[in-house]
C-alpha positions as semicolon CSV with decimal commas, in nm:
position;residue;x (nm);y (nm);z (nm)
1;M;12,848;7,025;12,255
2;G;13,164;6,931;12,443
3;D;13,412;6,671;12,314
4;S;13,354;6,441;12,611
5;V;12,979;6,428;12,546
6;F;13,044;6,357;12,176
7;W;13,267;6,059;12,251
8;Q;13,017;5,924;12,504
9;L;12,744;5,930;12,238
10;L;12,975;5,774;11,980
11;T;13,054;5,492;12,220
12;L;12,686;5,435;12,295
13;V;12,595;5,423;11,926
14;S;12,878;5,185;11,848
15;L;12,754;4,955;12,123
16;A;12,414;4,939;11,956
17;K;12,551;4,772;11,639
18;P;12,456;4,403;11,590
19;K;12,813;4,278;11,589
20;L;12,874;4,346;11,956
21;C;13,068;4,136;12,195
22;T;12,864;4,003;12,481
23;S;13,102;4,158;12,733
24;L;13,118;4,535;12,709
25;A;13,415;4,537;12,938
26;H;13,596;4,318;12,685
27;N;13,470;4,496;12,378
28;Q;13,765;4,721;12,301
29;H;14,022;4,437;12,289
30;C;13,817;4,139;12,171
31;S;13,908;3,979;11,835
32;R;13,657;3,691;11,861
33;P;13,395;3,699;11,582
34;C;13,034;3,749;11,689
35;T;12,738;3,551;11,564
36;G;12,550;3,847;11,422
37;K;12,220;3,716;11,571
38;S;12,136;4,027;11,760
39;E;11,770;3,937;11,817
40;N;11,862;3,692;12,093
41;L;12,170;3,869;12,216
42;Q;12,201;3,929;12,589
43;I;12,423;4,223;12,680
44;A;12,577;4,299;13,015
45;A;12,540;4,673;13,025
46;W;12,500;4,962;13,271
47;G;12,599;4,751;13,569
48;S;12,549;4,381;13,636
49;A;12,195;4,345;13,489
50;T;12,154;4,183;13,148
51;L;11,909;4,318;12,888
52;P;11,759;4,172;12,569
53;M;11,854;4,373;12,260
54;A;11,513;4,540;12,221
55;A;11,518;4,658;12,580
56;Y;11,878;4,761;12,543
57;E;11,797;4,970;12,236
58;A;11,514;5,142;12,422
59;D;11,742;5,203;12,718
60;L;12,013;5,330;12,482
61;E;11,774;5,575;12,320
62;A;11,669;5,707;12,659
63;R;12,029;5,749;12,763
64;V;12,121;5,926;12,438
65;L;11,833;6,168;12,491
66;A;11,945;6,221;12,850
67;A;12,300;6,285;12,733
68;L;12,173;6,539;12,481
69;A;11,971;6,706;12,755
70;R;12,281;6,724;12,973
71;A;12,475;6,872;12,680
72;D;12,204;7,134;12,629
73;A;12,216;7,216;12,999
74;A;12,594;7,244;12,985
75;E;12,569;7,476;12,687
76;A;12,307;7,685;12,867
77;S;12,526;7,697;13,175
78;G;12,815;7,798;12,955
79;A;12,607;8,078;12,803
80;A;12,516;8,200;13,150
81;A;12,880;8,185;13,254
82;N;12,978;8,375;12,941
83;A;12,713;8,637;13,016
84;R;12,845;8,675;13,370
85;A;13,199;8,705;13,238
86;A;13,089;8,966;12,984
87;S;12,912;9,160;13,259
88;L;13,225;9,153;13,473
89;Q;13,439;9,263;13,180
90;K;13,201;9,552;13,114
91;R;13,244;9,665;13,474
92;L;13,622;9,638;13,440
93;D;13,617;9,832;13,112
94;A;13,394;10,099;13,266
95;N;13,663;10,161;13,528
96;A;13,972;10,140;13,312
97;H;14,226;10,210;13,586
98;A;14,282;9,993;13,888
99;A;14,334;10,314;14,082
100;Q;13,991;10,446;14,177
101;R;14,080;10,762;14,359
102;L;13,739;10,930;14,339
103;L;13,890;11,262;14,238
104;R;13,748;11,518;14,001
105;V;13,858;11,812;13,790
106;R;13,702;12,129;13,928
107;F;13,687;12,484;13,797
108;R;13,863;12,718;14,037
109;R;13,800;13,009;13,808
110;A;13,523;12,917;13,571
111;P;13,485;13,058;13,219
112;P;13,221;13,329;13,191
113;A;12,862;13,223;13,141
114;A;12,831;13,461;12,845
115;I;13,083;13,622;12,611
116;S;13,021;13,924;12,390
117;V;13,079;13,884;12,019
118;H;13,273;14,212;12,042
119;R;13,516;14,087;12,303
120;A;13,877;14,146;12,204
121;T;14,065;14,001;12,504
122;P;14,128;13,628;12,555
123;V;13,899;13,426;12,777
124;K;14,076;13,275;13,078
125;W;13,984;13,008;13,332
126;E;14,153;12,779;13,585
127;F;14,094;12,437;13,734
128;D;14,255;12,187;13,968
129;V;14,202;11,828;14,086
130;T;14,010;11,787;14,412
131;D;13,824;11,538;14,627
132;D;13,444;11,553;14,647
133;Q;13,462;11,819;14,918
134;G;13,664;12,057;14,702
135;T;14,003;12,008;14,868
136;T;14,290;12,028;14,620
137;V;14,475;11,698;14,583
138;P;14,828;11,671;14,438
139;A;14,799;11,453;14,129
140;V;15,141;11,443;13,969
141;D;15,047;11,160;13,732
142;V;14,738;11,339;13,597
143;E;14,743;11,530;13,272
144;V;14,441;11,754;13,215
145;R;14,354;11,827;12,855
146;C;14,124;12,117;12,784
147;R;13,933;12,211;12,469
148;V;13,641;12,416;12,346
149;D;13,414;12,182;12,153
150;G;13,410;12,269;11,786
151;A;13,652;12,557;11,829
152;P;13,877;12,649;11,536
153;H;14,144;12,766;11,782
154;P;14,331;12,551;12,034
155;V;14,321;12,618;12,406
156;T;14,649;12,718;12,568
157;T;14,698;12,521;12,888
158;T;14,981;12,576;13,136
159;R;15,031;12,389;13,461
160;F;15,136;12,601;13,759
161;K;15,189;12,394;14,073
162;E;14,852;12,227;14,142
163;R;14,649;12,434;13,896
164;W;14,601;12,444;13,523
165;L;14,570;12,791;13,364
166;C;14,381;12,806;13,036
167;S;14,311;13,073;12,780
168;A;14,157;13,095;12,433
169;P;14,070;13,382;12,201
170;A;13,709;13,498;12,208
171;A;13,678;13,385;11,846
172;A;13,712;13,024;11,967
173;F;13,365;13,034;12,124
174;T;13,031;12,978;11,958
175;D;12,693;13,013;12,123
176;R;12,625;12,740;12,380
177;C;12,958;12,572;12,318
178;R;13,129;12,371;12,587
179;V;13,458;12,414;12,764
180;V;13,572;12,059;12,843
181;A;13,852;11,944;13,072
182;E;13,941;11,574;13,076
183;A;14,190;11,393;13,296
184;W;14,437;11,151;13,140
185;V;14,659;10,903;13,323
186;A;14,943;10,712;13,155
187;G;14,816;10,810;12,811
188;R;14,459;10,697;12,873
189;R;14,150;10,891;12,962
190;A;14,084;10,846;13,333
191;G;13,773;10,656;13,436
192;P;13,492;10,840;13,618
193;L;13,583;10,669;13,946
194;D;13,945;10,777;13,913
195;V;13,954;11,141;13,801
196;L;13,620;11,271;13,675
197;G;13,629;11,535;13,403
198;V;13,424;11,854;13,392
199;A;13,259;12,082;13,137
200;A;13,080;12,418;13,134
201;E;12,847;12,573;12,882
202;V;12,921;12,922;12,746
203;R;12,686;13,150;12,556
204;V;12,787;13,408;12,298
205;V;12,571;13,721;12,302
206;A;12,539;14,027;12,085
207;G;12,543;14,268;12,381
208;S;12,814;14,350;12,626
209;G;12,820;14,001;12,770
210;D;12,825;13,885;13,126
211;D;13,168;13,803;13,261
212;A;13,032;13,670;13,587
213;P;13,162;13,313;13,620
214;T;12,918;13,027;13,598
215;F;12,857;12,826;13,914
216;E;12,745;12,516;13,728
217;A;12,950;12,224;13,605
218;I;12,852;11,944;13,370
219;R;12,969;11,595;13,459
220;D;12,984;11,327;13,190
221;L;12,930;10,989;13,359
222;S;13,020;10,710;13,119
223;F;12,982;10,362;13,268
224;G;13,013;10,094;13,001
225;D;12,703;10,117;12,782
226;I;12,536;10,374;13,008
227;Q;12,597;10,739;12,928
228;L;12,469;10,993;13,180
229;E;12,513;11,367;13,210
230;V;12,445;11,560;13,529
231;V;12,476;11,924;13,620
232;E;12,599;12,017;13,965
233;E;12,607;12,358;14,125
234;F;12,882;12,513;14,333
235;G;12,758;12,707;14,633
236;D;12,609;12,662;14,976
237;A;12,351;12,391;14,896
238;C;12,530;12,062;14,964
239;G;12,250;11,871;14,790
240;S;12,345;12,024;14,456
241;H;12,688;11,858;14,450
242;L;12,779;11,522;14,300
243;W;12,916;11,337;14,603
244;N;13,121;11,019;14,595
245;A;12,841;10,802;14,733
246;G;12,608;10,894;14,447
247;L;12,886;10,853;14,193
248;V;12,985;10,506;14,315
249;L;12,622;10,391;14,338
250;A;12,550;10,517;13,984
251;S;12,856;10,331;13,854
252;Y;12,757;10,011;14,034
253;I;12,398;10,018;13,907
254;S;12,504;10,101;13,551
255;T;12,735;9,801;13,518
256;L;12,537;9,552;13,726
257;D;12,414;9,217;13,595
258;E;12,039;9,237;13,528
259;T;11,966;8,961;13,779
260;K;12,122;9,174;14,054
261;L;11,921;9,490;13,990
262;P;11,694;9,614;14,270
263;D;11,400;9,382;14,343
264;I;11,121;9,584;14,185
265;S;10,812;9,374;14,110
266;D;10,575;9,430;13,817
267;G;10,417;9,769;13,863
268;G;10,645;9,849;14,157
269;L;10,864;10,154;14,196
270;F;11,179;10,267;14,367
271;V;11,202;10,584;14,572
272;E;11,523;10,776;14,632
273;V;11,538;11,008;14,930
274;G;11,774;11,304;14,921
275;S;11,847;11,251;14,551
276;G;12,062;11,561;14,499
277;V;12,171;11,575;14,135
278;G;12,002;11,237;14,079
279;A;12,294;11,027;13,952
280;A;12,179;10,700;14,114
281;S;11,817;10,735;14,000
282;L;11,924;10,829;13,648
283;A;12,132;10,511;13,638
284;L;11,828;10,310;13,749
285;A;11,616;10,475;13,480
286;A;11,883;10,391;13,222
287;R;11,842;10,026;13,327
288;G;11,464;10,049;13,278
289;C;11,351;10,099;13,640
290;S;11,075;10,344;13,733
291;G;11,048;10,546;14,050
292;D;11,023;10,874;14,236
293;V;11,315;11,097;14,329
294;T;11,292;11,343;14,613
295;D;11,469;11,650;14,745
296;Q;11,380;11,998;14,856
297;G;11,443;12,367;14,794
298;R;11,641;12,476;14,491
299;V;11,796;12,130;14,462
300;L;11,460;12,000;14,339
301;A;11,472;12,231;14,037
302;L;11,825;12,109;13,954
303;L;11,706;11,751;13,989
304;E;11,420;11,814;13,743
305;R;11,666;11,963;13,493
306;N;11,891;11,658;13,514
307;I;11,595;11,427;13,456
308;E;11,502;11,626;13,146
309;R;11,864;11,644;13,028
310;N;11,887;11,263;13,029
311;G;11,543;11,202;12,877
312;A;11,427;11,010;13,183
313;G;11,097;11,189;13,241
314;E;10,891;10,887;13,134
315;L;11,044;10,669;13,405
316;I;11,116;10,892;13,703
317;R;10,956;11,202;13,851
318;A;11,089;11,456;14,098
319;V;10,881;11,514;14,410
320;A;10,932;11,760;14,695
321;W;11,054;11,572;15,000
322;D;10,818;11,740;15,244
323;V;10,521;11,615;15,036
324;V;10,648;11,260;15,049
325;R;10,743;11,282;15,416
326;D;10,403;11,415;15,524
327;E;10,197;11,192;15,295
328;V;10,394;10,868;15,293
329;P;10,096;10,638;15,366
330;A;9,890;10,783;15,080
331;W;10,183;10,776;14,841
332;N;10,259;10,418;14,933
333;V;9,905;10,308;14,842
334;L;9,936;10,479;14,506
335;G;10,297;10,399;14,431
336;S;10,389;10,066;14,593
337;W;10,755;10,138;14,654
338;N;10,954;9,814;14,661
339;V;11,304;9,961;14,690
340;L;11,438;10,261;14,881
341;V;11,759;10,421;14,751
342;A;11,970;10,666;14,951
343;A;12,317;10,801;14,876
344;D;12,507;11,006;15,133
345;V;12,203;11,087;15,347
346;L;12,361;10,998;15,682
347;Y;12,576;11,309;15,698
348;S;12,391;11,447;16,001
349;A;12,248;11,289;16,315
350;E;11,904;11,430;16,232
351;A;11,901;11,280;15,884
352;A;12,021;10,941;16,009
353;A;11,760;10,936;16,286
354;S;11,475;11,005;16,042
355;L;11,549;10,717;15,803
356;P;11,408;10,430;16,019
357;G;11,082;10,622;16,049
358;V;11,056;10,657;15,672
359;V;11,126;10,287;15,627
360;A;10,864;10,193;15,886
361;A;10,600;10,382;15,685
362;L;10,673;10,177;15,372
363;P;10,556;9,819;15,439
364;D;10,602;9,711;15,076
365;L;10,977;9,768;15,080
366;R;11,184;9,463;14,991
367;E;11,529;9,620;14,972
368;I;11,714;9,929;15,088
369;W;12,016;10,043;14,886
370;L;12,247;10,264;15,093
371;A;12,559;10,430;14,956
372;H;12,771;10,598;15,218
373;T;13,113;10,761;15,243
374;H;13,294;10,722;15,573
375;R;13,400;11,065;15,698
376;G;13,575;10,991;16,025
377;A;13,455;10,972;16,382
378;G;13,083;10,957;16,443
379;D;13,012;10,761;16,124
380;R;12,646;10,655;16,125
381;L;12,624;10,373;15,870
382;D;12,668;10,082;16,110
383;A;12,426;10,235;16,361
384;T;12,166;10,281;16,084
385;I;12,204;9,921;15,970
386;E;12,159;9,807;16,330
387;A;11,848;10,024;16,370
388;L;11,693;9,864;16,061
389;S;11,804;9,507;16,138
390;A;11,477;9,396;16,299
391;T;11,297;9,439;15,967
392;F;11,591;9,409;15,728
393;P;11,829;9,160;15,890
394;V;12,029;9,079;15,576
395;A;12,298;9,336;15,498
396;D;12,541;9,281;15,209
397;V;12,826;9,512;15,114
398;V;12,803;9,484;14,736
399;E;13,056;9,750;14,637
400;R;13,345;9,929;14,801
401;V;13,557;10,204;14,648
402;R;13,802;10,360;14,891
403;D;13,594;10,501;15,180
404;T;13,260;10,461;15,001
405;R;13,043;10,153;15,047
406;V;12,721;10,036;14,885
407;V;12,514;9,822;15,121
408;V;12,194;9,635;15,026
409;L;11,955;9,555;15,311
410;R;11,694;9,284;15,255
411;R;11,411;9,127;15,445
412;K;11,443;8,764;15,547
C-alpha cells in the first residue's frame, strides 16, 4: 500500500477517537481540552454536514473500506504496469542491439554433408554476411566466431575481405555434429534481428563420404524465453528461405504481451498462407496458439520437418495450399479460422490479387496479420490494405524494423 494511502487511513482513525475537537479544520492546532462525551458529539466532517458519532463511525468505516479498495486497485494497477514493463524489457533483451540490420551469416561454401572417417585432409568452408536476398553486405564491425560443437580441435578462421575462411581437421567432426557460426558485435553476441547466425549438420560415415556441400542451413531463433530452430534451403524455391518478414513477425509474436496476441477464440484456429519455413506459425505455437500452416511443393515437406523439429505437431499441422484454396468453405466449417497470418506473400501481383478472395471465403476471420518487406517500386502492401478495408477497416502498424512492417487488420 502506498504511503499516501497509509497516512490517509491513519488520519481517519485518529479522527475516530473520543477526544476529538468539534472542528476538524482546527484539529491539528487546537490545545483546548475536549469533554470526552463522545456519545453526543457532533462533528463537522466530509463537507459542511454534521453527523452524530454513531453515524460518523459508520461513515468512517465505509470510507476506510473504500480507501482499502482503492489501495488494492492501485496495487493491482501497479502489478499490471510492472507486467507491461517486464514484457517491454523482455522485448528489449531479445533484441540486444539498437541496430537491427536484418542481416545474416550465410555459407558461401558449405561444409560437406558427410565426411569419411578415413579422411586425411582438413575440412574447409566459407561464409559471409548478407541480406535476406543473399547479397553480400560489408559489416566491418561484425566478428564471426565459428566452432564445431563438441570438437576437441579448434576451428581456424581467417577473414579475407568480406568472407571468412574456415578449416578444421577431419578428427574434429563426430557424427551429426554441427558447424556453428555466430556473429558478435562490440563483444556481444548479435541479436537475431541484427546479424543472424547459422549452423549446418555434418555426418561422419564409414565409407568414402560425400563431399557434396549441403544446401541446408539451421537458424537458431532466440527471442527472450522463446527458442525456435528452423531449417532453410538454398536453391530455386523462394518459399524455402527465411525472409525478413517472417523473421520480424516471429520475433514480434514471441515477445508480445499475452493480451496482444492474435484474437483466437476458444476452439478457434489461425491459418498461415504461404508459410515457407514456418517461423511465424512456430512462434504462435510456442505461445500456445493452434492453427494450420500452408504451402506447396517441396516447401511443404520442409515445413513439416520444422514443425517436428520444434515439437509443435500437437498445435499446428501442415496442409497443402491447393487443398485449402479449393476447399476453403469446407475447411472453414471444420476449422473456424479466426486469424489469418501471412508473411511476405505480396511479392507478386498474382499473389497479392488472390489474397482478398481468400479472405472473403473466411467469414469467421477477426484479424489479419500481414508482415511485409518493402522492395521498391510497385510495392503492394498499401493496395492490399485498401482492397481489404471494406471488411477490415482498422489497420495498425504494430512493428517496424527497417523496411519490414507488421500490420494488423481488424474488423470494426
